[in-house]
C-alpha positions as CSV (number, residue, x, y, z in Angstrom):
1,M,52.2,93.9,85.7
2,K,51.7,93.0,89.4
3,Q,53.5,89.6,88.5
4,L,56.7,91.5,86.9
5,E,57.0,93.7,89.6
6,F,57.0,90.9,92.1
7,E,59.5,88.5,89.9
8,E,62.2,91.4,89.8
9,F,61.4,92.1,93.4
10,Y,61.8,87.8,94.2
11,R,65.0,88.2,91.8
12,C,66.8,90.7,93.5
13,G,65.7,90.0,97.2
14,R,66.2,86.4,96.9
15,D,69.6,85.7,98.0
16,V,70.3,88.6,100.4
17,C,67.1,88.2,102.2
18,L,68.1,84.0,102.6
19,R,71.5,85.1,104.2
20,A,69.9,87.5,106.4
21,V,67.5,84.8,107.8
22,L,70.3,82.2,107.3
23,A,72.1,84.1,109.7
24,A,69.3,84.7,111.9
25,V,68.5,81.5,112.3
26,G,71.2,79.2,111.5
27,D,70.3,76.7,109.4
28,R,70.3,76.4,105.7
29,Q,67.2,74.2,105.0
30,L,65.4,76.1,107.8
31,A,66.1,79.5,106.1
32,E,65.2,78.2,102.9
33,D,61.9,77.3,103.9
34,L,61.1,80.2,106.0
35,V,62.0,82.7,102.9
36,A,60.2,81.0,100.5
37,E,57.1,81.0,103.0
38,A,57.9,85.3,103.4
39,F,58.1,85.3,99.8
40,A,54.4,83.6,99.4
41,R,52.9,85.2,102.1
42,A,54.4,88.7,100.1
43,W,53.0,87.6,97.0
44,A,49.2,87.5,98.3
45,A,50.1,91.1,100.4
46,W,52.1,92.4,97.5
47,P,49.9,95.7,96.9
48,R,50.7,96.4,100.8
49,V,54.2,94.9,100.5
50,R,55.4,96.8,97.9
51,R,54.3,100.2,99.4
52,H,56.6,99.1,102.9
53,P,59.4,101.5,103.3
54,A,61.9,98.1,103.2
55,P,60.2,95.3,101.5
56,R,63.0,93.3,102.2
57,A,62.5,93.8,105.8
58,W,59.4,92.6,105.4
59,I,60.3,89.8,104.1
60,V,63.1,89.0,106.6
61,R,60.9,89.7,109.4
62,T,58.1,87.6,108.2
63,A,60.2,84.7,107.6
64,L,61.4,85.2,111.5
65,N,58.5,85.6,112.5
66,T,57.0,82.3,111.1
67,R,59.8,80.8,112.6
68,I,58.4,81.5,116.0
69,S,55.0,80.5,114.9
70,W,56.7,76.9,113.6
71,W,58.8,76.8,117.2
72,R,55.2,77.1,119.1
73,R,53.4,74.8,117.5
74,R,56.4,72.0,117.0
75,R,57.5,72.8,121.2
76,Y,54.4,70.1,121.5
77,E,55.7,67.9,119.3
78,V,57.5,64.2,120.5
79,A,61.0,64.0,118.9
80,L,61.3,60.6,117.0
81,G,65.3,60.3,118.0
82,D,68.0,62.0,117.2
83,H,68.3,63.1,113.4
84,D,70.7,66.0,111.4
85,T,70.7,69.2,112.5
86,G,71.0,70.4,108.4
87,A,74.0,72.6,109.4
88,A,74.9,74.5,106.2
89,E,77.8,73.3,103.7
90,P,80.7,75.3,103.8
91,G,80.3,77.8,100.5
92,E,76.7,76.9,100.3
93,S,75.2,79.5,101.5
94,G,78.0,82.5,100.8
95,L,78.4,82.4,104.6
96,D,81.5,80.9,106.1
97,P,80.5,78.1,108.5
98,A,82.4,79.6,111.4
99,L,80.5,82.8,110.7
100,I,77.2,81.4,110.9
101,A,78.5,79.0,114.4
102,A,79.2,82.2,115.9
103,L,76.1,83.8,114.9
104,R,73.8,80.9,116.6
105,Q,75.7,81.4,119.6
106,L,73.9,84.9,120.2
107,P,71.0,85.9,121.5
108,L,68.1,85.4,118.7
109,R,67.5,89.2,119.3
110,Q,70.8,90.1,118.5
111,R,70.7,87.3,115.5
112,E,68.0,89.5,114.2
113,V,69.4,93.2,114.6
114,I,72.6,91.6,112.4
115,A,70.7,90.2,109.8
116,L,68.9,93.1,109.2
117,R,71.0,96.1,110.1
118,V,74.3,93.9,108.4
119,F,73.1,91.3,105.9
120,L,69.9,93.8,104.7
121,D,72.3,97.1,105.4
122,L,69.1,98.4,106.6
123,D,69.6,101.5,109.2
124,T,68.9,101.7,112.8
125,A,65.5,103.3,112.6
126,T,63.9,100.9,109.8
127,T,65.5,98.2,111.9
128,A,63.7,99.2,114.9
129,K,60.2,99.9,113.4
130,A,60.5,96.2,111.7
131,L,61.8,94.6,114.9
132,G,59.0,96.4,117.0
133,I,61.7,97.9,119.2
134,A,63.3,101.2,119.9
135,P,66.2,102.4,118.4
136,G,68.6,102.6,121.2
137,T,67.9,98.7,121.6
138,V,69.1,98.3,118.2
139,T,72.3,100.0,118.9
140,A,72.5,98.0,122.3
141,H,71.8,94.8,120.5
142,L,74.1,95.6,117.8
143,S,77.0,96.4,120.0
144,R,76.7,93.7,121.6
145,A,76.7,91.3,118.9
146,V,79.4,93.1,117.3
147,G,81.2,92.8,120.4
148,T,80.7,89.3,121.0
149,L,81.9,88.2,116.8
150,R,84.8,90.1,117.3
151,G,85.6,87.7,120.4
152,H,85.3,84.9,118.2
153,F,87.2,86.3,115.4
154,V,89.8,88.6,116.2
155,T,92.6,87.3,118.6
156,L,95.5,88.9,120.3
157,N,97.9,88.8,117.8
158,T,96.3,90.8,115.0
159,P,96.6,94.2,114.7
160,E,93.0,94.5,115.2
161,A,92.5,93.5,118.9
162,G,94.9,96.6,120.1
163,S,92.5,99.3,118.7
């Protein structure tokens, strides 16, 4: 029973969680690795995760926390020279490459808020709880992120620019 329930959760949640993490980190391969690690941790703690008010948010938050842990370990490693950044191919992730590029320019916390509020469609309170910040802070980060993104995609010649 546990396995079937988790399999259904994975099948229904993997792609949306991957898009949310990809929006936050901007690197397809890294996002896939982080989501895989998060789902592995969810399987190990499934009785607790399944009772979480927003299990998908748990996956995304775990993936983003894993990235921070990896970054902390890697910052002490020596670079071996120039290498590819692993940017997503157009259409591969279901996200527009221009959107990925614009998201990469946002501060990390704004990307995390966008990932949870927009890609996972969580409410403000759940997003705040998942990120460990106040609901007002979520609203402020979302507002700033949307304003920045709007500046990237709305030009003066479009009707939206006048509103």
